[in-house]
C-alpha positions as CSV (number, residue, x, y, z in Angstrom):
1,M,72.6,33.1,6.2
2,P,69.0,32.2,5.6
3,H,67.9,28.8,6.7
4,T,67.8,26.2,3.9
5,N,64.8,24.6,2.2
6,G,66.1,21.3,3.5
7,E,66.0,22.5,7.1
8,M,62.4,23.7,6.7
9,L,61.4,20.4,5.0
10,E,62.9,18.3,7.8
11,S,61.2,20.4,10.5
12,L,57.8,20.0,8.8
13,Q,58.2,16.3,8.3
14,K,58.9,15.9,12.1
15,L,55.8,17.9,12.9
16,L,53.7,16.0,10.4
17,R,54.6,12.7,12.2
18,I,52.8,13.9,15.3
19,P,49.1,12.9,14.8
20,S,47.8,16.0,16.5
21,V,44.0,15.5,16.0
22,S,42.4,17.9,18.5
23,G,40.0,16.4,20.9
24,H,39.2,16.4,24.6
25,G,42.0,15.3,26.8
26,A,41.6,14.0,30.3
27,N,44.6,16.0,31.5
28,P,43.6,19.7,32.2
29,D,47.1,20.7,31.1
30,Q,46.5,18.9,27.8
31,P,42.8,19.7,27.1
32,Y,43.1,19.1,23.4
33,G,44.9,15.7,23.8
34,K,48.4,14.4,24.3
35,E,49.3,14.6,20.6
36,V,48.3,18.2,20.3
37,D,50.4,19.1,23.3
38,E,53.3,17.0,21.8
39,A,53.1,19.0,18.6
40,L,53.1,22.2,20.6
41,D,56.1,21.2,22.6
42,Y,58.0,20.3,19.5
43,T,57.2,23.6,17.8
44,L,58.2,25.7,20.8
45,A,61.5,23.7,21.1
46,L,62.1,24.4,17.4
47,C,61.4,28.1,17.9
48,R,63.9,28.3,20.9
49,S,66.5,26.5,18.8
50,L,66.1,29.3,16.3
51,G,66.7,32.0,18.9
52,M,63.1,33.0,19.8
53,R,61.6,33.6,23.2
54,T,58.8,31.2,24.0
55,M,55.9,31.0,26.5
56,K,53.6,28.2,27.3
57,L,50.7,28.2,29.8
58,P,49.7,24.6,29.9
59,G,46.1,24.0,28.7
60,K,45.7,27.6,27.7
61,T,48.0,29.3,25.2
62,A,51.5,29.3,23.8
63,W,53.6,31.6,21.7
64,A,57.1,32.4,20.4
65,E,58.4,36.0,19.9
66,I,61.2,38.1,18.5
67,G,62.0,41.8,18.6
68,Q,61.4,44.6,21.1
69,G,59.0,47.4,21.6
70,T,55.6,48.1,23.1
71,E,53.6,47.2,19.9
72,M,53.2,43.6,18.7
73,I,52.4,42.0,15.4
74,A,50.8,38.6,15.5
75,V,50.9,35.6,13.2
76,V,48.5,32.9,14.2
77,P,48.8,29.4,12.7
78,H,47.4,26.2,14.2
79,L,49.0,22.9,15.0
80,D,45.9,20.6,15.3
81,V,44.6,18.7,12.3
82,V,41.4,16.9,11.3
83,P,41.3,13.1,11.5
84,A,43.1,11.3,8.6
85,G,40.0,9.5,7.4
86,D,40.1,6.7,4.8
87,G,41.4,6.3,1.2
88,W,45.0,7.4,1.6
89,T,47.6,6.0,-0.8
90,V,50.5,7.1,1.6
91,E,50.8,7.0,5.3
92,P,48.9,10.2,6.6
93,F,51.3,10.9,9.4
94,D,54.7,10.1,7.8
95,G,55.6,13.2,5.7
96,T,56.2,11.3,2.5
97,V,57.9,13.2,-0.3
98,K,57.0,12.1,-3.8
99,D,56.9,13.8,-7.2
100,G,57.7,17.3,-5.8
101,R,55.0,17.1,-3.2
102,L,55.0,16.6,0.6
103,Y,52.1,14.4,1.7
104,G,50.6,14.3,5.2
105,R,47.7,15.4,7.2
106,G,48.4,19.0,8.0
107,S,50.9,19.6,5.2
108,S,48.7,22.3,3.8
109,D,46.3,22.9,6.8
110,N,48.1,24.2,8.8
111,K,51.5,22.8,9.8
112,G,53.2,23.6,6.5
113,P,52.3,27.3,6.7
114,A,53.2,27.3,10.5
115,I,56.7,26.1,9.6
116,S,57.0,28.6,6.8
117,C,56.2,31.4,9.2
118,I,58.5,30.1,11.9
119,Y,61.5,30.1,9.5
120,A,60.5,33.5,8.1
121,A,60.6,34.9,11.6
122,A,63.8,33.2,12.4
123,D,65.5,34.6,9.3
124,I,64.3,38.1,10.2
125,L,65.8,37.6,13.6
126,E,69.1,36.6,12.1
127,E,69.1,39.4,9.5
128,T,68.3,42.1,12.0
129,G,69.9,40.8,15.2
130,G,66.5,41.2,16.8
131,R,66.7,45.0,16.4
132,L,63.1,45.6,15.3
133,P,60.7,48.5,15.9
134,R,58.0,46.1,17.1
135,R,57.7,42.6,18.4
136,L,56.6,39.7,16.2
137,R,54.6,37.0,18.0
138,L,53.7,33.6,16.6
139,I,50.6,32.4,18.5
140,F,50.0,28.7,18.1
141,G,46.5,27.5,18.0
142,Q,45.5,24.0,19.3
143,S,41.8,23.6,18.6
144,E,41.1,25.4,15.3
145,E,39.7,22.3,13.6
146,T,37.2,21.6,16.3
147,G,35.4,24.9,15.8
148,I,35.4,25.4,19.5
149,W,38.2,28.0,19.9
150,S,38.7,28.0,23.7
151,D,42.5,28.5,23.1
152,M,41.8,31.8,21.2
153,D,39.1,32.7,23.8
154,Y,41.7,32.5,26.5
155,Y,44.2,34.5,24.5
156,R,41.8,37.2,23.7
157,Q,40.7,37.6,27.3
158,N,44.0,37.3,29.0
159,E,46.9,38.1,26.7
160,E,48.3,41.1,24.8
161,K,46.3,42.3,21.8
162,P,48.2,42.7,18.6
163,I,48.0,46.0,16.6
164,A,47.9,44.0,13.3
165,G,48.8,40.6,11.9
166,F,47.6,37.6,9.9
167,T,46.7,34.0,10.1
168,P,48.3,31.8,7.4
169,D,45.2,29.5,7.3
170,A,43.3,30.8,4.4
171,E,44.1,31.7,0.8
172,F,46.2,34.1,-1.2
173,P,46.1,36.9,-2.3
174,A,44.5,37.7,1.1
175,L,41.1,37.7,2.7
176,N,38.8,40.6,3.2
177,G,36.0,38.5,4.5
178,E,34.7,35.2,5.7
179,K,31.2,33.9,5.3
180,G,28.9,33.4,8.3
181,M,29.2,29.9,9.8
182,L,26.5,27.9,11.5
183,W,27.2,24.4,12.9
184,A,24.2,22.5,14.2
185,E,23.4,19.0,15.5
186,L,20.1,17.4,15.1
187,A,19.1,14.6,17.5
188,V,16.4,12.0,17.9
189,P,16.2,9.5,20.9
190,T,16.9,6.0,19.9
191,T,13.5,5.1,21.3
192,K,11.8,7.2,18.7
193,S,14.0,6.0,15.8
194,N,13.4,3.0,13.5
195,L,17.1,2.8,12.8
196,Q,19.3,0.2,14.5
197,Y,22.3,2.4,14.0
198,L,23.6,5.1,11.7
199,K,27.3,6.1,11.6
200,G,29.4,8.1,9.2
201,G,31.8,11.0,8.7
202,T,34.8,12.1,10.7
203,A,34.1,15.8,11.4
204,C,31.4,18.4,11.1
205,N,33.3,20.3,8.4
206,I,34.2,17.4,6.1
207,V,32.1,15.7,3.5
208,A,31.7,12.1,4.7
209,A,33.7,9.5,2.8
210,R,32.0,6.5,4.6
211,C,28.6,5.8,6.1
212,E,26.9,2.7,7.5
213,A,23.4,2.0,8.6
214,C,21.2,-0.8,9.8
215,Y,17.4,-1.1,10.0
216,K,14.9,-4.0,10.3
217,D,12.7,-4.8,7.3
218,H,9.0,-5.8,7.5
219,T,9.9,-9.3,8.5
220,G,12.1,-8.1,11.4
221,Q,15.3,-9.0,9.7
222,P,18.3,-6.6,9.9
223,V,19.3,-4.9,6.7
224,Q,22.9,-3.5,6.5
225,L,23.8,-0.6,4.3
226,S,27.1,1.0,3.6
227,A,28.5,3.6,1.1
228,A,31.8,5.1,0.2
229,G,32.2,8.7,-1.0
230,K,34.9,11.3,-1.4
231,S,35.9,13.7,1.3
232,A,36.1,17.5,0.8
233,H,36.1,20.6,2.9
234,A,32.7,21.7,4.0
235,T,33.3,25.1,2.2
236,V,33.4,23.3,-1.1
237,P,31.0,20.3,-0.6
238,D,30.3,20.0,-4.3
239,Q,34.0,18.8,-4.7
240,G,33.2,15.8,-2.6
241,V,30.7,12.9,-2.7
242,S,28.7,12.4,0.4
243,A,28.5,8.8,1.6
244,I,25.8,9.9,4.1
245,A,23.6,11.1,1.2
246,A,24.1,7.8,-0.5
247,V,22.9,5.8,2.5
248,M,20.0,8.2,3.1
249,R,18.7,7.7,-0.4
250,E,18.5,4.0,0.3
251,L,16.7,4.6,3.6
252,Y,14.1,7.0,2.2
253,A,11.8,4.2,1.0
254,H,12.3,1.8,3.8
255,V,12.5,3.6,7.1
256,D,10.0,5.9,8.9
257,D,12.5,7.9,11.0
258,P,12.7,11.6,11.9
259,L,16.4,12.0,10.7
260,V,15.7,10.2,7.5
261,A,12.6,12.3,6.9
262,F,14.5,15.5,7.6
263,H,17.2,14.5,5.1
264,K,14.6,13.6,2.5
265,K,12.7,16.9,2.9
266,Y,15.5,19.4,3.5
267,M,18.8,18.0,2.4
268,R,18.8,15.4,-0.4
269,D,21.8,15.7,-2.7
270,T,22.0,19.5,-2.5
271,C,25.0,21.5,-1.4
272,H,23.4,24.9,-1.1
273,G,20.4,24.7,1.2
274,E,17.8,24.9,-1.5
275,Y,15.2,22.9,0.4
276,L,15.8,24.8,3.6
277,D,15.2,28.0,1.7
278,I,18.6,29.4,2.6
279,D,20.2,29.3,-0.9
280,I,21.5,32.9,-1.0
281,T,24.2,34.5,-3.2
282,D,25.9,37.9,-3.0
283,E,28.5,39.5,-5.1
284,A,31.0,39.8,-2.3
285,S,31.1,36.2,-1.1
286,G,29.2,33.9,-3.4
287,R,26.6,31.2,-2.5
288,T,25.5,29.5,0.6
289,T,27.0,26.0,1.2
290,L,25.6,23.1,3.2
291,C,27.4,20.0,4.3
292,V,26.0,17.1,6.4
293,G,29.3,16.1,8.0
294,M,28.6,13.4,10.5
295,V,25.9,11.0,11.7
296,N,26.3,8.9,14.8
297,T,24.5,6.5,17.1
298,T,24.8,6.2,20.9
299,P,22.6,4.1,23.3
300,E,20.6,7.3,23.9
301,E,20.3,9.0,20.5
302,I,21.1,9.3,16.8
303,T,22.5,12.6,15.6
304,M,23.3,14.4,12.4
305,T,25.5,17.5,12.0
306,L,25.1,20.4,9.6
307,D,27.8,22.8,8.4
308,I,26.3,26.0,6.8
309,R,28.4,28.8,5.4
310,Y,26.3,31.8,4.3
311,P,27.1,35.1,2.4
312,V,28.4,38.1,4.3
313,T,25.2,40.1,3.5
314,A,22.8,37.4,4.5
315,D,20.6,37.7,7.6
316,S,22.1,35.4,10.2
317,G,18.9,35.4,12.2
318,M,16.9,34.3,9.2
319,I,19.3,31.4,8.5
320,L,19.0,30.2,12.1
321,K,15.2,30.5,12.1
322,K,14.9,28.4,8.9
323,V,17.0,25.6,10.5
324,E,15.0,25.8,13.7
325,D,11.7,25.5,11.9
326,A,12.9,22.6,9.8
327,A,14.1,20.7,12.9
328,A,10.8,21.3,14.7
329,D,8.9,20.2,11.6
330,C,10.5,16.8,11.9
331,G,10.4,16.5,15.6
332,L,14.2,16.8,16.1
333,E,16.1,18.4,18.9
334,L,18.4,21.1,17.6
335,R,21.7,22.0,19.2
336,I,23.8,25.0,18.0
337,L,27.4,24.0,18.1
338,K,28.8,27.2,16.5
339,N,27.2,30.4,15.3
340,A,29.7,32.9,13.9
341,K,28.5,35.9,12.1
342,P,30.3,37.0,8.8
343,L,33.5,38.9,8.9
344,Y,34.1,41.6,6.3
345,Y,36.6,44.5,5.7
346,P,36.9,46.9,2.7
347,K,39.4,45.8,0.1
348,N,41.4,49.0,0.6
349,H,42.0,48.4,4.3
350,P,45.7,49.4,5.2
351,V,46.6,46.0,6.7
352,L,45.3,44.1,3.7
353,Q,47.2,46.5,1.4
354,Q,50.5,45.7,3.2
355,V,50.1,41.9,3.0
356,L,48.8,42.2,-0.6
357,A,51.9,44.2,-1.5
358,A,54.1,41.3,-0.1
359,Y,52.2,38.7,-2.1
360,R,52.2,40.7,-5.3
361,E,56.0,41.5,-5.0
362,E,56.9,37.8,-4.6
363,T,54.5,36.3,-7.1
364,G,53.8,39.0,-9.7
365,D,50.1,38.2,-9.3
366,Q,48.0,41.4,-9.0
367,G,44.9,39.7,-7.7
368,D,42.5,41.3,-5.2
369,P,41.5,40.1,-1.8
370,I,38.7,37.6,-1.6
371,V,36.0,36.3,0.7
372,I,36.0,32.6,1.6
373,G,33.5,30.2,3.2
374,G,36.1,29.0,5.7
375,G,36.4,30.3,9.3
376,T,39.9,31.4,10.4
377,Y,41.4,32.7,13.6
378,A,40.8,36.2,12.2
379,R,37.5,35.8,14.0
380,G,39.2,34.8,17.2
381,I,42.0,37.4,17.5
382,D,41.4,41.1,17.0
383,N,43.2,43.0,14.3
384,I,44.4,40.2,12.1
385,V,43.4,39.1,8.5
386,G,43.5,35.8,6.7
387,F,46.6,35.6,4.4
388,G,47.5,32.4,2.5
389,A,48.6,29.8,2.4
390,A,46.6,28.3,-0.5
391,F,47.5,29.7,-3.9
392,P,44.8,30.7,-6.4
393,G,44.3,28.2,-9.2
394,H,46.1,25.4,-7.4
395,I,44.4,22.2,-6.2
396,H,43.4,22.5,-2.5
397,T,43.7,19.2,-0.6
398,E,43.1,20.2,3.0
399,H,40.7,17.9,4.8
400,Q,41.0,15.3,2.0
401,N,42.8,12.0,1.7
402,D,46.3,12.4,0.4
403,E,46.6,15.9,1.6
404,Y,49.8,17.5,0.2
405,V,51.7,20.7,-0.3
406,E,53.7,21.3,-3.5
407,L,57.3,21.8,-2.3
408,A,57.6,24.8,-4.6
409,D,54.6,26.4,-2.9
410,F,56.0,25.6,0.5
411,Y,59.2,27.5,-0.2
412,L,57.4,30.4,-1.9
413,Q,55.2,30.7,1.2
414,W,58.3,31.4,3.2
415,K,59.3,34.3,0.9
416,I,55.8,35.8,1.0
417,Y,55.5,35.6,4.8
418,H,59.1,36.9,5.2
419,N,58.2,40.0,3.1
420,A,54.8,40.5,4.8
421,M,56.3,40.3,8.3
422,L,58.9,42.9,7.5
423,R,56.2,45.2,6.1
424,L,54.0,44.9,9.2
425,L,56.9,45.3,11.5
426,N,58.1,48.5,9.9
427,M,55.1,50.2,8.5
428,E,52.8,52.6,10.3
429,L,49.6,50.7,10.6
430,P,46.2,51.5,12.1
431,T,44.3,48.7,13.9
432,L,41.4,47.0,12.2
C-alpha cells in the first residue's frame, strides 16, 4: 500500500523543526553545523525505516538507495535552509498547518521536495520489491544555500557518477538552463570609512529585510539609521524591498565613504545592473538580476555582497570585468565568492523529455522547460537536471518570511516524482 499523505506530512513537520541553517561547524564531522547534521541523521533514519540502504561519510556526503544494477539514477535534494529572518507570523521552525498550507523555513526550499522524493522512492521499493533495472540514489545536500558546495565537490570527486537524474530544487515543468551566477564581496577597511557601522541582510542571495547604520554628523554626534524592507530571493529581487537601499539613500548626502559612493554610482534602487552596464537580456533566459544581499561591519572592515545572475548567452568575462572596474573606481577590495558559468541544454534533450512526460501526465500542463536565475545542484553533479518543485503560476515563498507549501502541491509533487523516477529507472537514457 502507498504511504499516506498523513505520514508524509508528519515526516516533513519533524524535519522542519530542525533549524538546519548551514554554516561552519567547529566539528570536522559536522562541517556545516550541528543542526544540519541532525537533519541529515533524521533523514537517513527515515529512509532506513522505509527499507532503503543508507551511507554516511561524516563531514563529506550521505545517501539512501534502492534497487540493483550497475547503473544509478540520482535524485539530489538539500536539507540545509537559509536563516529564518524577520517578519514571520508563525514560528519558522514549527511546521504549522493553516488554511491548507504548511508553513516553515524549508517547506518549499527544499525539505518539502526532499520528503516527497523519499516517499516516492519508498513506494517504488514497496511496489516492486526492489526488483529494478537500475539503482535509485537519493543524495542529500548539506550546504546548497551557502553557495559553497563542498559537499557536492566531494561527491563528484569521490563517489559514483549517475547516468541521469534530477534535483527537485527548481521549478516545473523542468529546467533546460540556469543563468550564470556571480557572488562578490566588496570591502573597505574601517580606517578608510566614515561609517561607524553598517549591518543588514541575512544571506548573499536574499533581499535584505532590515538594515542599520551609524555615522557622525558635522558636530561629531552619532546619527543612527534603520530601515525595514521585504525579503525575496535574489533571482527575483524586484519582488522584494531592499532595506540596504533605503539606508544607503539616507547616507548618500551625509557620508563620504567608498561603499556608499559605490552604491550611489553603481547600485541605487535598480535590480538589473543598469549602472554597472551589465543589464543584458536574451530570449532563452531573460534579464540580468542584481541583489545587494548583505552589509556587515567588523573591527577591521565594512563589507557589501553582490548577487548577480546573468543570461546564458552573456559573456561571463565581461560581467566580471565590469564589476572589477567599478570596485577599483571606488577604491574597494573585490573578493569573488562564487563564479558559476551558465548551464544550458536543448529543450529536446532525452532526460528532459522523460521528466517532462511525467509532469505532463500528472498535471495535464503541456508547458515547455524553462531557464531560471537560480543555481541548483545540476551544476554540482553531472548528468542531472532541475525538475520542480515550484509550480508555474503559483506564489513562490522560498527565502521569504512565512515560507509555505500548499499541501495540495506537496502531495502532487509526490505523484510527479514517483512517475519521473519510474521513467528514469526503466527507460534507455543517454547521459547529458
